[in-house]
N, C-alpha and C positions, 0 to 999 in steps of 0.2 A: 517543455514539460518533462520529457524523458530524461534530459540531462539533470534537471532539478531533482527528480525522484531518485535517480541513481547516485547523485553526488551529495545530496542533503538529507533526504528522508531515509533512504535505504540503510546507510550506516547506523542511524539511530535505531531502526528496527532490528538490525543485526546484533546490536548490543544487548538485546533482550532475547536472542536466540531465534529470531524470526528472519524472514526473507521477503522482500518486496521487489517485484519485477514489473516494469511498465509493459503493458500489453498493447493498448491502443487509446486513441483519443478521437472522440466524435463530438464536435462542438464543445459544449461545456461538461461533457461526461468523459471521465478518464478511468479506464479499466486497468486494474493492477492485479497481479497474481500474488497471493499471500501463501507462503510456505513455512516450513519449520514450525516453531511454536505458534506462529500466527494462524496456522491452519486449523487449530483447535481452540484458540483463545476466545473466551467469553466477552472480552473487552474490545473486540475488533471494531465494532460500530463507533465506540468512543475514540479509538485510535484514528479511524478514518476522519472523524469530525475534527480532531486536533490537526491532522495533516492538511485537511482542507483549509483550516484557519492559517496554517503556516504558509501555504501556497498563496492565499489571498494577501497576507501580510508582506511576504517577500517578493512576489511577482505581480501583485495587484490584479490577479485573475480569480474570479469566483467560479470554481469548478465543483463537480460532485464526483467523488471517488467511488468507484464500484469495485469492491473486492471480490475476487474469485478465489475461494479456498481450494488449495491443491494439497491433498494429503500425500505423505511419502509413499512410495511404491510398496514398501514392506508392510503397510497397514492392510493391504489386500490379502495377505497370506493368512 
């Protein structure tokens, strides 16, 4: 799963100014850290749903992606 996210989904997200990092997998739950433009995007739920569909289509696995938004450090200032 980590390899698929890094090699297939991450470049697509990066194309829109975002960043997606695999964090962990527990059974059918996959947690990813979303940064960059994704950290503030209102369409994140729709994106996660699309990514889940791609994973099911390409890998044949039904998983739930759990996004963790991580804002850039400079937003704290």
